N, C-alpha and C positions, 0 to 999 in steps of 0.2 A: 481473619484468615488472609494470608497473602496469596490471592488467587493466581497471579502471574507465575509464581514459583511452583505452585501445585500443578498448574497446566504444563509447565516445562517438565516436571517430573513425570507426568502422565505421558507426554510425548516421548520421552526417553524410554519409558517402560514399553511403549508400543514398538519402538525400534529394537529393543533388546530381545524381544520374544520371551522365551522362558528362562533367560539368564538371570544372574544376580549381579548387581553393581555395588561396589564399595568406594566411598570417597571420604577423605579426611580433609578437614580445614587446615589452614596454615598453622605451624607452630609459633609460639611466642619467641621473640628474638631478644637476647640480652644485648644491651648497648654497651654498658660497662658496669662493673661491680654488681650491685643489685638493681640497676636501672634498666628498664626495657625500652625498646623502640615502641612508638605508638602501634597498637595492634591493628593489623589489617587482615581480614579473612581471605582465604584462597578464593580466586575469582570464579573457578568452576563451582566451588561450594556455594558462594554467594548467588550464582546464577540459578542454582537448583533449590536453594533454601531461603535466602534472605537473612539467614541466621548469622550474627556477627560475633558471637562469643567464641573464645578459643576452646581447644580440646573437644572438638565435636566430630562425630563420624556419622555419615549417612549410609544406609543400606536400602537399596531398591530391589524388590523381589518380583521378577517378571512373571512368576507362576501365580502368585496371589494378587499381584498388582499393588502391593502395599509399599509405603515408604516408612522407614523406621529410622528414628534419630537416637543417637547416644550422645549425651551431653553431661555437663557438670550438674551435680545435684544441688538443690537449694541448700544454702549454708549461711544462715543469718550472721554468724560470727565473721566469715570471710567477706560478706557483703558490706559490713561496716568499713572494711579496708579497701575493697576493690570495686564496690558498686553492685548494682542489681544483677541477679541471675534469673533467667526464666525458670530453670529447672525443667525436668522432663514433662511434667504436667502442663506447665505454662507454655513451653515450646510447642507441644502438641496442639494446644488450643490456638495459640497465636499464629502458627505457621502452617497449620493444616496437615501435619503428619498423621499417619494412621496409628502409629505407636511411637512411644518415646520411653527411653530407659536411662538410668544413670550409667556413667562410664564403667563403674566397677562390675557391671553385669555383662560387659562385652565378651569376656573370655568364655562365658557359659552360653550366651545366646547366639552369638554370631556363627560358631561352628554348626549349631542346630539349623540356622537359616541357610547355611551354605550346603548342607548335606543334600545329595541327590539332585543338585542343580547341574545341568550339562555344561554351562559356560559361566565363567567369572570375569567380570570387567572391573578394572581399576586402573589408575594412572601409572602404568608400568614404568618403573625407573625414575619416577618424578621425585619421590621422597624415599630415601633408603630406609629410614626408620619405619615408615608405614609399610614398605615392602616386607621388611622383616616381620612386622606384626601380622600381615596377611598370610605369610608363609607359616607362622605359628598356628593361625586359625585353620589353615588347610591341613597341617600335620595333625591337628586335633581331630579333624574329620577322618583322616586316613587311619588313625589309631582305632577308630570304631568300625573298621571294615568287617571284622568278624561278626559284628551284630547287624551287618547288612547296609551300613551307611556307605555312601559313595561320594568321593570328592569330585569337584568339577574337573572334567578332562581337558577342557579347552579354555584358554585365556585370551583376553583381548584388551587393548589399550583404550580405556574409557575416553581419553581425550580425543580420539579419532571420531567418536560419535558426537561428543559435545562441541568440538570445533565446528563441525558442520551446522549444528543447531545455532551456535552463537553468531555465525556469520550474518544471518538475517535477523534483524532486531524486531521484537514484538512491540506493541503499542506502548507498554509500560517502559520499555527500554528507550524508545524514541523520545518519550516525554522527558526522561531523566537526562538523556544526551542533549536535548534542546536546552534544558535548564542549565546544565553544566556549561554549554556553549554560551548562554546568556551571561552567566556569572563570570566566565573567563573573559568575555568581551568587555565587561565593565572594568575588570582589572587592567586590561590594555589601555582603555580610554583614560582611566585615572593616571596611568603612567605617562601617557602622552601629555596630559594636562599638567603634571607635576614636574617633569624633567626640566632642569636648568643647567647651563654650563657650571662646572665646579662641583656638582653633586657627585657622589660615589654611586657606583652601580648598585651596591646593596641598599642604598636609600630608595632607589627606584623599585627594587625588588620588594622592599617593605610596603610600598604603596600598593603593589599588586596583591600581596598576601593579605593586606588589610581589607582590600575590596572583596577578596574571596571569603574571608572569615566573617565579615559583617553580613554576608548573604547566606550564611549557613554551610559553606564549604570549608571545613577546617584545615584541609590539607591540599597542597598542590598535587596534581596527578603525576608529576615527575619533577626532578630538580630544575628550577627555573633557570633559563639562560638569559642573562642581562649583560650584553656584550657591546661595549662602546669601541668605536674606531677599529683598529686592527684586530681586536679580540673577536669581532664578528666573523673573521675568517677561520676561526677554530670552531668546527661544527658543534661539538659538545662542550663548549666553554662553560665552566662551572664556578670559577673563582669569585666572580661578581664583586670584586674589591678595588677596581680601578677608578680613577677620577675621570669624569666625563668632560670632554673639551669642546668648546665652540668650534664649529666647522666640521665636526665628525658626525657620523651616523651612529644610532643606537639600535641594535637588533635585540628584540625581546621575543623569546620562545617560551610561552608559559600557558598553563591551563590548570583549572581546578579539578578536584575529584569530588563528586557529589553522589553519595550513597553507592560508592564503588565505581561510578561511571565517569569517564575522563573527558575533559575538554583539552584542546590542543590548538593554539593559535600562535602564529608568528607575524610580527609586524616590524618594519624597519623605518626609522624616521630621523630627522636631523635634530641633534641636541639643541642647537640654537634656534630651531623653529623654521628654518628655510633651507631647502635643498640647494646645493651648488649646481652649476651646469653639468659637471661630470657625474655627480650623484644622480641628477635627474635622468641623464641618459641611460645609466645602468639600471636605475629603478624601473624605468618604463619598459625595458626589455624583460625584466623579471615579472612585472605585472602582466604584460601581454602573454607571457608564457603561462602564468597561473590561470588567467582567464581562458586560454586555449585548453588547458588541462581540465578545468572545471566543465567546459562545454562538452568535453568528450565523455563525461560521466553520465550515463543514461542506461536504461534497461536494455539488455542484449549486447551492449558494447563490451568488448573484451577488456580484461583488467589492464592490459598493457597500452590501451588506446590513449589514456590521459598522458602517460609518460612520453609516448611517441609524439603526441601533439605539442606538448610543452618543449620537448627537446629540439624540435625543428625551429621553434621560435627562438630558443636560447642560442642555437647554433648560428642562425642568421644574425642575431644580435651581437654575438662575439665577432662575427665578420665585420659587421657595420661599425663596431667600436674600435676595430683595428687590433683586437686581442689575438685573433687568428687570421690565417689567410687560406684561400682555396674556395671550395664550394660547400654548401650545406651538407650534401650527401657525403662529400669527402671528409668533412669534419666529424660527422657521425660515424662513418665507416671506420675511420682510423682511430677513433676514441680520443682525439686530441682535445676535445671539449672538456675532458675530465680534469684538465689543469684548473679549470674554473668552476666546474659543476661535477661533483664527485659522488653524489648520492642519488637515490631514486626519487620518483615523483611523490611518494607518500606511502601510507600504510592504513590498514583497517584500524578502526577505533571503536571502543566499547568499554567493557569492564577492565581491559588492559589498554593503556594508551597505544601500544603496538599490539593490536588485538589479534586473536587467533584465527586460523582458517587457511586453507590451501588456495593459493591463487591459480594453481594449475591442477587439472585433473587429467591423469593418463598422459602427461607430457604436453597438454594443450592448455592455453590460457582459457580460463572460464569466463563466463559473461556476468555482468552486473545484474542483480535482481533487486526489485523494490524492497526496501528495508535494510539493505547493506549500507554501511557508513565507512567513508574513507577520508583521509586527508589529501589535499593537493598542495604541494609545498616546493616549488622550484626555487632555485637560488643561484647567485653568482658570487664567488669569493675570489677576490683579485689580490693576490700577494705580489709584492715586488719581485720581478724577474726580468731577465734580459728580453727586450722586445716589447715589454708591457708599458704602455704610455704612463708617464709619471702621474698624470692627473687622476688615474684610476687606482693608484697604489693603496692597498689596505681598505678598499671598499668591499664590505661584505653585506649582501642583501638577501634576505629570504622573506617570502610572503606565503603564509599558510592559512588555509581555512578548512573547516570540517564540513563534509558534504554528505547528505543523505540521498540515496537513490530513491526516487519516487516513481509512481506508475507512469508518469508522462515526461520524466526528465530527472531533475535533481533539485534539492533545496540546500542552499548554503546557509546553514543555521548559525554561523558565526559572522555573518555579514555586517553586524552592527558596528564593528570596528572599522573606521575609515581606512581606505587603502589607496584612493586616488590622491595624487600629490596636492591638489588644491584643497581637498577636504582635510588632509592631515595638517597642512599649514594653517588653515582656518581654525581647526580645533586647538592647535597649539597657541594661536594668537588670542584665543578666548572668544572668537566670533560666534 
């Protein structure tokens, strides 16, 4: 039995009161012709079930406290083609559901389970096909009104409840996030060791993916960014097909996905193994900003604190480098820094690389709590422009780590990848 998932279902049931919740997993997606994209279950569904097969629906009944799964039936003929299926009985036993039934029984059973519930929760508007299916089940209940059946009178977005739950990770999630961080870190280290002038960006990407797969993480958590030279000034660069040149920097933003949980690391380093003087100057500004941002992640600190701490360092650095003029406060107030730093300090991370949860409550920044996970990822992206010193043209640098809020501060669980200049250069020399 998957205890963490059963415990999460029980927590949700206690929050729901006497309501009923419905949740479908993600649909399969056609890539082209009769070929599908690799299947990935819906993150909310994974969070509550751990069940990774397509075509499944979860029902939680707050009145009885039961969790009910509807899934594909066992089918030996189809399993020859597509692989193992748990089937209802196997799923109930393996994942701790109270009841489990084949999909073709949903039309009969779900209206019975919805009848006389006061409130229905589901991810409203998230999936039009599932919305239509829920409405059909509700109509089925309404058609029984003469026999005394009553459809739920109130509806709520299930994501609002689950987003709050998912913001604070439990022990099982933290263990998976640490492992995803470890594997992601190895990918970055292998890339630093492998890169040479004349290679193509996709060759470096291959080293990263190889490290992930060899350690049991078959897929990246997102499309890897492997951006050499000026390409690093494009925030979501994805072509990964340019030749790497000596004297340029290489920015890699990559992380693996392990059992649904994401790693997300960015490092920037010299293709030829040594930073130039200008590259060093810009790099030290970004590194100081990242360290300032990480230091601000602690219990009780507000969500905007790391961003504000990092921005002050970046603004001062832009002034020191001659990229901007004026004062730190003036640069921040005017927003002129956005020419070189145009994104936020980071995002929550978990089952989604940009994980769910509201950073503000009632218009106010919320505080960090132990168990929350966030990235800290400042950067500077210096495109050629009037007034920009030529030595800094096309330097793009971002440094990113994954940070767990602990009871007494934080844990940077992706710190295995070097980020000090001397450590990077030593690794690339093979020391």
